N, C-alpha and C positions, 0 to 999 in steps of 0.2 A: 523428448518433451512429452507433455501430457496429451491425452486424447482431447479432441475438440469438444469444448464445453460451450453450450449455447450462451451467447453473450455478444458484446460489441467486438467488432474487429478493430484492433488498435495497431497501427503501423508503428514499428519500433526501428529507429535508425540509431546505430552505434558508430561513432567516429573514432579515429585514432591516427596513428602515423605509420607509414611504411618504414622499412629498414633504413631508408635515407632521410628520415625525419620529415617527410612530406605528409601534410594533413590529408586525410581521405575518409570516405565512408567505408567502414569495415563490414557492417551487416546492414541490410535494409529488407525488412519483411514484416509479417504479422507476428505480434507478440502472442505466443501460444502457451505460456506457462500460467494457466488459469485454474482456479478451483472454485467450486460452487458450494455455497452454504445451504443449509436446510431451508432458509427463508427465500432462496432463489438468487441472492446477491452473488455476483461473479467478481472475484478478485484476480486481477492479472498482474503478476510480478513483472516489472519493467527492468529493474536492476537492483543489486544490493552490493554492499561493501562489507568487509569484515575487519577493517582497520582504519584508523585515522592517523596520519594522512593515508588516503587510498592509494593502492598500487595501480598505475596505469602504464603498463609496459608498452614499449615500441614494438611494432611488427604485428604480423597476422597471427602469431601464436600466443593467444591470451584466452583466459577462461571467460566464457559467456556467463557473467554474473546474473543475468536474467533467467538463466536456466536452472538455477539452484532451487532447492526446496527449503524454504525458510518459514518460520512461524510468523505470528503477528508481531511479536517483539523483534526489533532489528538485531542482527548478530552483535555480540559484545564488541564495543568500540567501533561499530559499523553503522550502516544505514540500510534502509529498505524503501524502495520506490515502487508503489503499486497504484493502479487505477481500479476503482471498484464501481461497478454498475449495480445500483440498488433498484430493483423493480418496485412499482407502486405497492405500498403496504409492507415493504420488507424491513424488519427490525433486526438488530444484532443484540446479543446479550450484553448486559452491563459488564464493563471490563476496564482495566487500567494497565497501561504499559509504562515502563520506566524509560520514557523517551520524550524528546521534544518533537512534536508532529507539526509539519507544515501542511495545511489542508487547503485545497483549492477546489471550490465547487465549479465544475466545468459546464454542467448542464442540469437543468431541473432545479429541484429544491429538496433539501435534506435537513432534518432536525437532529441536533445533538442534545440528548437528555443527560443531565448531570444529576448529582445527588438531590438537589432541591430546585433546579431550574432547567430551562430549555432555551436553546438558541437555534434560530432558523437561518440556514445559509441558502442563498440563491446564486444562480450562475454569475460568476465574476467575483463572488465573495471569497476572501482568504481568511485563514485563522492560524494562530499559533497556539497549539494545544500542549500544555505543559504538565503531562503526567496525571491528568485528572481522571476520576472515575466517570465513565460515560457509556452511552449506547447510541448508535446511529439508527434513526427511524425515518423511512420515507413515508410520510403521511399524505402525500399528494397522490394524484391519479395518473402520474406520468413517471417514467424512469428518471433517476438522478445519477449523474456520472461525477465522481469525486476522485481527485488525485491526492495521494498521501505520500509524503516523504517523512520517514521516521528516523531520527538520529538517536542512537543509544545515549542515555543520560545516567548520571549518578543516582542510585536508588534513593527514594524519599523515605522509605521505611513506613509507608502508610498502606494498610490493608494487605491484600493478596494480589500483586500484579501478575499479569500473564507471564509465564516462564518462557525463556528462550526455547524455540522449537515448537511451542504449543500454538494452537490456533484458537481464535475467539469462536465460540460456538453460538449459533443462532438459538433463540429461545426454543425452537422446535427440536433442537438437538440435545438440549440439556435435560 
């Protein structure tokens, strides 16, 4: 796994079945597959899939899909689940993924700037983001924690989306 990056400690619990088909907790510990952007935002990958339907094998011998290195765009025909902690003032660069994104603001407040508008999310708000050009900006004076589930989608043919394996760069990195 990655070296410890300053950011929130997130407990990650993964369930499954033993060889006899009995449901159980397979792993329980801190999610540590995190990366930090130039703006200070910390993105922690919780899980990803690389197929639909997803493979969920029985037994203790399974790949920890939360340990993979993936880009911003989910794997082709797959998904990406991450929690991002945005410090106060932290922006991302304008970008677009070819995905349906389920976005849940867990704590704080975050703005999503689009081409000609902005929407503000507060703790408890949910969003379905459908492949739009956008940037996340924390304009508040407190951290914002946001959960993202991205599902690969059919390309729209608009602009230049983030390519598989690439990461969205913060404005300071561009």
